[in-house]
RODREN-191901 format. One record per residue (C-alpha): chain; x, y, z. Coordinates in nm, 4 decimals, decimal comma, padded with zeros to 6 digits. Example, Ala and Ser with C-alpha at 12.3 -4.5 7.8 and 13.67 -1.06 7.14 Angstrom:
BEGIN
A:01,2300:-00,4500:00,7800
A:01,3670:-00,1060:00,7140
END
This chain:
BEGIN
A:00,2807:03,0715:00,6269
A:00,0725:02,9926:00,3369
A:-00,1866:02,7858:00,3472
A:-00,4602:02,7169:00,0737
A:-00,7493:02,9178:00,1202
A:-01,1397:02,8694:00,0741
A:-01,2842:02,9807:-00,2588
A:-01,5638:03,2510:-00,1576
A:-01,8585:03,1109:-00,3894
A:-02,0722:02,8248:-00,2563
A:-02,2522:02,7972:-00,6097
A:-02,3130:02,3980:-00,6515
A:-02,2848:02,4146:-01,0041
A:-01,9698:02,5781:-00,9855
A:-01,8500:02,3179:-00,7664
A:-01,9329:02,0295:-01,0379
A:-01,7714:02,2511:-01,3007
A:-01,4546:02,4132:-01,1472
A:-01,3958:02,1400:-00,8403
A:-01,4150:02,4320:-00,5658
A:-01,4067:02,3595:-00,2128
A:-01,6650:02,5085:-00,0221
A:-01,6948:02,5915:00,3709
A:-02,0597:02,4165:00,4586
A:-02,1445:02,0946:00,2689
A:-02,4692:02,1658:00,0698
A:-02,7731:01,8932:00,0788
A:-02,7832:01,8089:-00,2704
A:-03,0776:01,7197:-00,4871
A:-03,0410:01,3592:-00,4460
A:-02,9355:01,3719:-00,0868
A:-03,2144:01,1534:00,1547
A:-03,2412:01,0520:00,4851
A:-03,2204:00,6945:00,5770
A:-03,5224:00,5220:00,6330
A:-03,4517:00,2053:00,9067
A:-03,5549:-00,0243:00,6415
A:-03,3493:00,1310:00,2835
A:-03,0317:-00,0432:00,1186
A:-02,7056:00,1742:00,2028
A:-02,6345:00,3064:-00,2114
A:-02,2802:00,2782:-00,2381
A:-02,0314:00,4753:-00,5091
A:-01,6738:00,3632:-00,5404
A:-01,4223:00,5872:-00,6894
A:-01,1055:00,4423:-00,8199
A:-01,1728:00,0779:-00,9438
A:-00,8708:-00,0610:-01,1234
A:-00,6531:-00,1655:-00,8003
A:-00,7910:-00,2248:-00,4262
A:-01,1080:-00,0705:-00,5463
A:-01,1874:-00,3956:-00,6608
A:-01,2165:-00,5026:-00,2797
A:-01,4174:-00,2315:-00,2255
A:-01,6730:-00,3699:-00,4874
A:-01,6667:-00,7013:-00,3833
A:-01,7498:-00,6362:-00,0074
A:-02,0480:-00,3982:-00,1146
A:-02,1510:-00,5600:-00,3532
A:-02,2117:-00,8801:-00,1054
A:-02,3491:-00,6707:00,1963
A:-02,6856:-00,7414:00,3365
A:-02,8832:-00,3903:00,3353
A:-02,6269:-00,2308:00,1110
A:-02,6492:-00,1778:-00,3039
A:-02,3408:-00,1098:-00,5143
A:-02,5126:00,1777:-00,7287
A:-02,2245:00,3565:-00,9091
A:-01,8572:00,3308:-00,9899
A:-01,6520:00,5851:-01,0959
A:-01,2534:00,5296:-01,2753
A:-01,0710:00,7624:-01,5593
A:-00,9760:00,4659:-01,7125
A:-01,2967:00,3401:-01,9800
A:-01,1587:-00,0253:-02,0098
A:-01,1773:-00,0550:-01,6373
A:-01,4750:00,1026:-01,5680
A:-01,6322:-00,0725:-01,8282
A:-01,5468:-00,4402:-01,7079
A:-01,6382:-00,3490:-01,3352
A:-02,0396:-00,1994:-01,3839
A:-02,0607:-00,4918:-01,6362
A:-01,9590:-00,6959:-01,3636
A:-02,1305:-00,5362:-01,0456
A:-02,4352:-00,5347:-01,2515
A:-02,4327:-00,9067:-01,3276
A:-02,3563:-01,0060:-00,9772
A:-02,6275:-00,7757:-00,7946
A:-02,8865:-00,8422:-01,0613
A:-02,9534:-00,4474:-01,0668
A:-02,8494:-00,1562:-01,2217
A:-02,4982:-00,0055:-01,1746
A:-02,4276:00,3449:-01,3620
A:-02,0826:00,4288:-01,4538
A:-01,8892:00,7799:-01,3973
A:-01,5450:00,8939:-01,5354
A:-01,6033:01,2249:-01,2872
A:-01,6710:01,1879:-00,9766
A:-01,8577:01,5103:-00,9456
A:-02,1018:01,3968:-01,2174
A:-02,1246:01,0623:-00,9741
A:-02,1891:01,3110:-00,6326
A:-02,4253:01,5080:-00,8845
A:-02,6232:01,2803:-01,0594
A:-02,5569:00,9074:-00,8813
A:-02,7968:00,7744:-00,6475
A:-02,5589:00,7391:-00,3424
A:-02,5715:00,7795:00,0220
A:-02,1982:00,6727:00,1006
A:-01,8638:00,7033:-00,1009
A:-01,5797:00,4519:-00,0767
A:-01,2513:00,5751:-00,2572
A:-00,9435:00,3315:-00,3620
A:-00,8071:00,6272:-00,5937
A:-00,4195:00,7081:-00,6137
A:-00,2789:00,8747:-00,2761
A:-00,2755:01,2485:-00,4307
A:-00,6762:01,2106:-00,4748
A:-00,8246:01,0150:-00,1316
A:-00,8631:01,3682:00,0654
A:-01,0174:01,5580:-00,2157
A:-01,2679:01,2532:-00,3152
A:-01,3462:01,2359:00,0587
A:-01,4115:01,6372:00,0798
A:-01,6042:01,6475:-00,2108
A:-01,8073:01,3485:-00,1281
A:-01,8925:01,5058:00,2053
A:-01,9377:01,8546:00,0650
A:-02,2091:01,6875:-00,1356
A:-02,3919:01,5297:00,2042
A:-02,2434:01,1888:00,1739
A:-02,0654:00,9798:00,4197
A:-01,6993:00,8367:00,3108
A:-01,4849:00,5679:00,3175
A:-01,1550:00,7165:00,2129
A:-00,8251:00,4736:00,1577
A:-00,4932:00,4581:00,3465
A:-00,3074:00,7041:00,3519
A:-00,5635:00,8927:00,3766
A:-00,3992:01,1909:00,2917
A:-00,1316:01,2752:00,0659
A:00,0173:01,5237:00,2757
A:-00,0092:01,6504:00,6848
A:-00,2305:01,9679:00,5997
A:-00,4973:01,8060:00,4117
A:-00,5244:01,5306:00,6310
A:-00,6700:01,7626:00,8888
A:-00,8591:01,9476:00,6710
A:-01,0421:01,6102:00,5821
A:-01,0984:01,5193:00,9600
A:-01,2382:01,8804:01,0604
A:-01,4992:01,8724:00,7682
A:-01,6292:01,5465:00,8678
A:-01,6544:01,6630:01,2200
A:-01,7876:02,0036:01,1165
A:-02,0454:01,8189:00,8783
A:-02,1577:01,5181:01,1132
A:-02,0193:01,2762:00,8105
A:-01,9265:00,9133:00,9126
A:-01,5794:00,9031:00,7698
A:-01,3696:00,6241:00,7496
A:-01,0179:00,5190:00,7101
A:-00,8970:00,2315:00,4967
A:-00,6292:00,0971:00,7646
A:-00,8034:-00,1974:00,8172
A:-00,5679:-00,3992:01,0462
A:-00,7848:-00,1999:01,3227
A:-01,0618:-00,4639:01,2437
A:-00,8433:-00,7722:01,3218
A:-00,9886:-00,9175:01,6357
A:-00,6617:-01,0652:01,7157
A:-00,4385:-00,7656:01,6973
A:-00,7451:-00,5728:01,9376
A:-00,6799:-00,8039:02,1457
A:-00,2788:-00,8026:02,1613
A:-00,3161:-00,3687:02,1587
A:-00,5209:-00,4093:02,4938
A:-00,2843:-00,6841:02,6261
A:00,0497:-00,4333:02,6014
A:-00,1605:-00,1408:02,6892
A:-00,2926:-00,3284:03,0057
A:00,1142:-00,3421:03,0852
A:00,0996:-00,7331:03,0684
A:00,4536:-00,7344:02,9777
A:00,5615:-00,3949:03,1508
A:00,6296:-00,0893:02,9676
A:00,6895:-00,0403:02,6417
A:01,0463:00,0174:02,5324
A:00,9441:00,0811:02,1805
A:00,7458:-00,0195:01,8881
A:00,8950:-00,1673:01,5733
A:00,6952:-00,1229:01,2408
A:00,8478:-00,2569:00,9620
A:00,7404:-00,2620:00,5547
A:00,9981:-00,5470:00,4555
A:00,8124:-00,5677:00,1429
A:01,0413:-00,6963:-00,1884
A:00,9832:-00,4147:-00,4573
A:01,1814:-00,4137:-00,7800
A:01,3275:-00,1228:-00,9805
A:01,1081:00,0151:-01,2220
A:01,3385:00,1031:-01,4744
A:01,4711:00,4034:-01,6514
A:01,3676:00,6482:-01,9170
A:01,0174:00,7096:-01,7880
A:00,7690:00,8322:-02,1372
A:00,5338:00,5616:-02,0704
A:00,1833:00,5469:-02,2481
A:-00,1157:00,6907:-02,0753
A:-00,3914:00,4713:-02,1365
A:-00,6230:00,5160:-02,4032
A:-00,9262:00,6737:-02,3495
A:-00,8038:00,8318:-01,9663
A:-00,8833:01,1654:-01,9096
A:-00,5243:01,2623:-01,7712
A:-00,6172:01,5894:-01,6600
A:-00,8896:01,4442:-01,3923
A:-00,5968:01,1523:-01,3079
A:-00,3338:01,4193:-01,2169
A:-00,5910:01,6358:-01,0046
A:-00,4340:01,8569:-00,7236
A:-00,1184:01,7406:-00,8835
A:00,1055:01,8597:-01,1789
A:00,0294:01,8097:-01,5195
A:00,3405:01,5950:-01,6069
A:00,4223:01,5256:-01,9449
A:00,5665:01,3373:-02,0932
A:00,5062:01,0565:-01,7938
A:00,8437:01,0317:-01,5541
A:00,7543:00,6474:-01,5155
A:00,7230:00,3543:-01,8084
A:00,4191:00,1895:-01,5992
A:00,1037:00,4628:-01,5704
A:-00,0478:00,2374:-01,3109
A:00,0942:00,1522:-00,9647
A:00,4383:00,3035:-01,0240
A:00,2575:00,6431:-00,9331
A:00,3398:00,5581:-00,6019
A:00,7121:00,5793:-00,6175
A:00,6831:00,9764:-00,7026
A:00,5795:01,2345:-00,4834
A:00,3479:01,4357:-00,6300
A:00,1343:01,1395:-00,6688
A:00,2777:00,8779:-00,4172
A:00,4308:00,8668:-00,0547
A:00,6827:00,5556:-00,1337
A:00,6209:00,2434:00,0434
A:00,5752:00,3721:00,3829
A:00,2797:00,5361:00,2890
A:00,1775:00,2584:00,0936
A:00,1901:-00,0902:00,2739
A:00,3979:00,0645:00,5478
A:00,1058:00,2871:00,6388
A:-00,1004:-00,0328:00,8307
A:00,1887:-00,0767:01,0193
A:00,2228:00,2961:01,0772
A:-00,1221:00,2477:01,2428
A:-00,0858:-00,0809:01,4510
A:00,2565:00,0529:01,5944
A:00,1006:00,3922:01,7033
A:-00,1878:00,2073:01,8318
A:00,0211:00,0071:02,0495
A:00,1819:00,3342:02,1633
A:-00,1985:00,4814:02,2845
A:-00,0826:00,7979:02,1018
A:-00,3405:01,0309:01,9693
A:-00,0900:01,3078:01,8057
A:00,1846:01,3321:01,5571
A:00,5210:01,2818:01,7242
A:00,7063:01,5913:01,8253
A:01,0443:01,4991:01,6488
A:01,0903:01,2998:01,3213
A:01,4071:01,2176:01,1561
A:01,4780:00,9601:00,8778
A:01,7846:00,7852:00,7166
A:01,6837:00,6680:00,4351
A:01,7355:00,6755:00,0240
A:01,7389:00,4563:-00,2831
A:01,9717:00,1930:-00,3263
A:02,0431:-00,1269:-00,4725
A:01,9883:-00,0403:-00,8171
A:01,9069:00,2743:-01,0601
A:01,5816:00,3750:-01,1846
A:01,3039:00,6824:-01,2134
A:01,1991:00,6421:-00,8801
A:01,2171:00,9126:-00,6302
A:01,1021:00,7705:-00,2998
A:01,3276:00,5739:-00,0574
A:01,3521:00,2176:-00,0765
A:01,5559:00,1994:00,1813
A:01,4581:00,3895:00,5411
A:01,4762:00,3927:00,8959
A:01,2160:00,6649:01,0433
A:01,2703:00,7791:01,4120
A:00,9356:00,8994:01,5754
A:01,0787:01,0457:01,8886
A:00,7189:01,0479:02,1599
A:00,7865:01,1530:02,4933
A:00,7091:00,7854:02,6397
A:00,8571:00,5706:02,4150
A:00,9493:00,5919:02,0361
A:00,8566:00,4620:01,6704
A:01,0837:00,3293:01,5000
A:00,9297:00,2632:01,1012
A:01,1738:00,0266:00,8836
A:01,1131:-00,0115:00,4907
A:01,3353:-00,2048:00,3080
A:01,2490:-00,2890:-00,0734
A:01,5596:-00,4904:-00,1114
A:01,5092:-00,8598:-00,0725
A:01,7354:-01,0567:00,2087
A:02,0497:-01,0595:00,0063
A:02,1876:-01,0745:-00,3179
A:02,1537:-01,4530:-00,3727
A:01,7970:-01,3670:-00,2761
A:01,7396:-01,1370:-00,5713
A:01,6860:-01,4423:-00,8008
A:01,3522:-01,4681:-00,6359
A:01,3096:-01,1638:-00,4383
A:01,2120:-01,2913:-00,1481
A:01,2056:-01,1247:00,1967
A:01,3799:-01,1172:00,5664
A:01,2316:-01,1368:00,8927
A:01,2124:-00,9461:01,1769
A:01,5326:-01,0227:01,4031
A:01,3047:-01,1293:01,7460
A:01,1057:-01,3498:01,5203
A:01,2820:-01,5523:01,2623
A:01,0901:-01,7007:01,0137
A:00,7693:-01,4461:01,0590
A:00,6626:-01,1674:00,8374
A:00,8595:-00,8970:00,7647
A:00,5541:-00,6890:00,7072
A:00,4671:-00,6657:01,0821
A:00,4956:-00,5006:01,4171
A:00,7203:-00,5478:01,6696
A:00,6899:-00,4204:02,0591
A:00,9484:-00,4388:02,2777
A:00,8465:-00,4582:02,6417
A:01,0553:-00,4927:02,9794
A:00,9128:-00,8190:02,9672
A:00,9357:-00,9265:02,6322
A:00,7966:-00,8723:02,2568
A:00,5126:-00,8788:02,0919
A:00,4344:-00,9747:01,7055
A:00,1603:-00,8717:01,4928
A:00,1523:-00,9339:01,1082
A:-00,0629:-00,7724:00,8244
A:-00,2615:-01,1054:00,8538
A:-00,3696:-01,0673:01,2180
A:-00,0794:-01,3448:01,3317
A:-00,0155:-01,2694:01,7143
A:00,3388:-01,4475:01,8626
A:00,4457:-01,3430:02,2286
A:00,7378:-01,4843:02,3735
A:00,9509:-01,3610:02,7201
A:01,2906:-01,1952:02,7428
A:01,4825:-01,5333:02,7207
A:01,2967:-01,6744:02,3796
A:01,0092:-01,8941:02,5307
A:00,6926:-01,9022:02,3663
A:00,4097:-01,7124:02,5822
A:00,0053:-01,7828:02,4625
A:-00,1217:-01,4900:02,2484
A:-00,4657:-01,3670:02,4098
A:-00,7754:-01,4766:02,2701
A:-00,9363:-01,2892:01,9553
A:-01,1906:-01,0395:02,0063
A:-01,4958:-01,1006:01,8247
A:-01,5031:-00,8024:01,5075
A:-01,7133:-00,7331:01,1800
A:-01,5043:-00,6777:00,8302
A:-01,3612:-00,3352:00,7952
A:-01,6124:-00,2407:00,5389
A:-01,9125:-00,3954:00,7267
A:-01,8099:-00,2056:01,0167
A:-01,8036:00,1814:00,8346
A:-02,1935:00,0364:00,7208
A:-02,2745:-00,0346:01,0526
A:-02,1195:00,3666:01,2055
A:-02,3258:00,4666:00,8507
A:-02,6405:00,3520:01,0483
A:-02,6127:00,4568:01,3918
A:-02,4306:00,7450:01,3315
A:-02,1748:00,7057:01,5694
A:-01,8126:00,8113:01,5343
A:-01,7071:00,5862:01,8193
A:-01,8499:00,2904:01,6599
A:-01,5840:00,2829:01,3797
A:-01,2810:00,1037:01,3879
A:-01,0593:00,3010:01,1833
A:-01,2450:00,6963:01,2176
A:-01,1029:00,9109:00,9571
A:-00,9088:01,1261:01,2418
A:-00,6887:00,7372:01,3725
A:-00,5774:00,6778:00,9721
A:-00,4717:01,0633:00,9547
A:-00,2738:01,1104:01,2630
A:-00,0785:00,7602:01,1426
A:-00,0541:00,8689:00,7771
A:00,0927:01,1662:00,9154
A:00,3693:01,0002:01,0364
A:00,4071:00,8305:00,7072
A:00,4652:01,2290:00,5826
A:00,6390:01,3758:00,8282
A:00,8903:01,0989:00,7833
A:00,9373:01,1639:00,4253
A:00,9487:01,5573:00,4884
A:01,2802:01,4460:00,7249
A:01,4668:01,2806:00,3980
A:01,3420:01,5326:00,1567
A:01,5561:01,7965:00,3495
A:01,8596:01,6022:00,4278
A:02,1970:01,5263:00,2776
A:02,3293:01,2726:00,1382
A:02,6462:01,1332:00,3740
A:02,8691:00,8086:00,4746
A:02,8204:00,5457:00,7247
A:03,0620:00,7050:00,9652
A:02,9717:01,0337:00,9124
A:02,6113:00,9102:01,0120
A:02,7489:00,6966:01,3081
A:02,9102:00,9630:01,4372
A:02,6001:01,2076:01,4170
A:02,3279:00,9531:01,6073
A:02,5756:00,7780:01,8478
A:02,4179:00,9499:02,1293
A:02,1095:00,7336:02,0832
A:02,2017:00,3580:02,1212
A:01,8720:00,2433:01,9469
A:01,8495:00,4507:01,6670
A:02,2431:00,3751:01,5946
A:02,1292:00,0082:01,6557
A:01,8707:-00,0193:01,4013
A:02,0784:00,2098:01,1476
A:02,3568:-00,0917:01,1596
A:02,0811:-00,3570:01,0944
A:01,9665:-00,1380:00,8042
A:02,3553:-00,0936:00,6908
A:02,3689:-00,4940:00,7129
A:02,0552:-00,5698:00,5475
A:02,2178:-00,3369:00,2347
A:02,5638:-00,4808:00,2467
A:02,4373:-00,8601:00,2190
A:02,2697:-00,6447:-00,1393
A:02,5355:-00,5796:-00,2380
A:02,5396:-00,1881:-00,1262
A:02,8289:-00,0695:00,1300
A:02,7567:00,2512:00,2607
A:03,1525:00,3277:00,3368
A:03,1160:00,4035:-00,0240
A:02,8063:00,4802:-00,1430
A:02,5685:00,7793:00,0621
A:02,2762:00,7244:00,1924
A:02,0386:01,0523:00,3312
A:02,0501:01,1903:00,6875
A:01,7580:01,4076:00,7415
A:01,7553:01,6224:01,0156
A:01,5425:01,6390:01,3741
A:01,2826:01,7772:01,3051
A:01,0137:01,9336:01,5527
A:00,6559:01,9311:01,5161
A:00,3840:02,1052:01,7291
A:00,1689:01,7803:01,7813
A:-00,1432:02,0618:01,7986
A:-00,1329:02,2564:01,5210
A:00,0888:02,0064:01,3102
A:00,2968:02,2384:01,1887
A:00,6880:02,2352:01,1859
A:00,7791:02,4706:01,4396
A:01,1364:02,5662:01,6461
A:01,3725:02,4545:01,3618
A:01,4695:02,7927:01,2531
A:01,5338:02,8071:00,8668
A:01,4042:02,4524:00,7947
A:01,1010:02,5420:00,9442
A:00,9578:02,7088:00,6014
A:01,0542:02,4215:00,3490
A:00,9332:02,1574:00,6593
A:00,6175:02,3520:00,6238
A:00,6031:02,3611:00,2499
A:00,6303:01,9602:00,1866
A:00,3202:01,9143:00,4442
A:00,0992:02,0905:00,1987
A:00,1176:02,1525:-00,1462
A:00,0301:02,3717:-00,4534
A:-00,2929:02,2739:-00,5354
A:-00,3984:02,3199:-00,9310
A:-00,6517:02,4327:-00,9695
A:-00,9763:02,3058:-00,9841
A:-00,8507:02,0676:-00,7420
A:-00,8163:02,2751:-00,4196
A:-00,8440:02,0995:-00,1062
A:-01,0225:02,4065:00,0880
A:-00,9051:02,4925:00,4262
A:-01,1524:02,4104:00,7021
A:-01,2522:02,6779:00,9593
END
């Protein structure tokens, strides 16, 4: 199969100028070995949205100095640099191009909250420049590139943490141990949920690129799209495959990660399928707003459900969301573990609820004492111990990859009516039940799957060791094409051997 290959040159100036990847990280002029009493210098890339949390965390942390910020939007960059400098009472340098920051910025570690299509490459360039890296979720835009980041971090001995911060919550750590210790018996299945209301992004596209933005840099590895297919430049890129991964790879990656954590699985699923679509309105978005993904692990299945419409047609006035069926009134951005002896609920904020099969609430385990995810990253940077990280890059890669494989099945599927799908999945009682729940949710929002179609994706086989689709006949080639991407030079993720 075709995969990107490594450029042959390792000249560091050409790397800066052209963005070419190379196999060995070189010691750049401003690299240094940290001393016991030295502050760790941090540079943050992508500071418009989630990046503000990165700025806040690092600029207020003892033994850490935020010394550089990078963003392609000059208005955003100027505001963030000024605010960070005023807060810390030290100089903070601003950069439009992360390559210049890696060359000239006085940083030891990089933290990135760019759009998804830049996550892996930013991490790769940081590690090649001799930096440790904190890479926001999803840690990759596709399966293949995420694995390259993990391999490079291991090869170069760098600390690389993913942004799946639920792993830092002591209540969830304790709940996972509770389940894995067998306190409720064997796991029957785990259900991750992203029941999060998302309104239509409208039709017609042709949005404006903010003044001063280097659009070529923003697109990076992706195609240089003109005119824009979306009206809103910032954020709405999430719903286009060239840049984002839908809400399953946006909010849902957190719950996917916790769900896999409960199962204790350390590979991608050997079999994955999707049922989903973009339903309830007509707009320019590509990714499904309603979806059930079935990860068929051998021990127990992981079901992931995305619902972007509210509780009902009536609820669209306030766009309020529904709860898990097992825990009425609680958040639908959560995970439910169904065990032989009861159910465990954990939400994105760390709330834990446990009940037995009769619905009687049971006491939750005492939360573990933990540190913030950013502080945990700095702890590992100081100790150089990968195992001290709550969310090592490989953990975040595997959970990100589960989002990607689910979307691969969706993109290779066919639009069918409800009865046609029920006939095809009738031998799987759990999948049939969850599809029925999704159909009921859609019906409450005025979408009748007896009249409207939804996409049934194939049950794709993946090799958990190679992370490529194998054994699917003629579907292997298109599935593996979607498991990576055609990189736009010079923004190329290198293959790491």
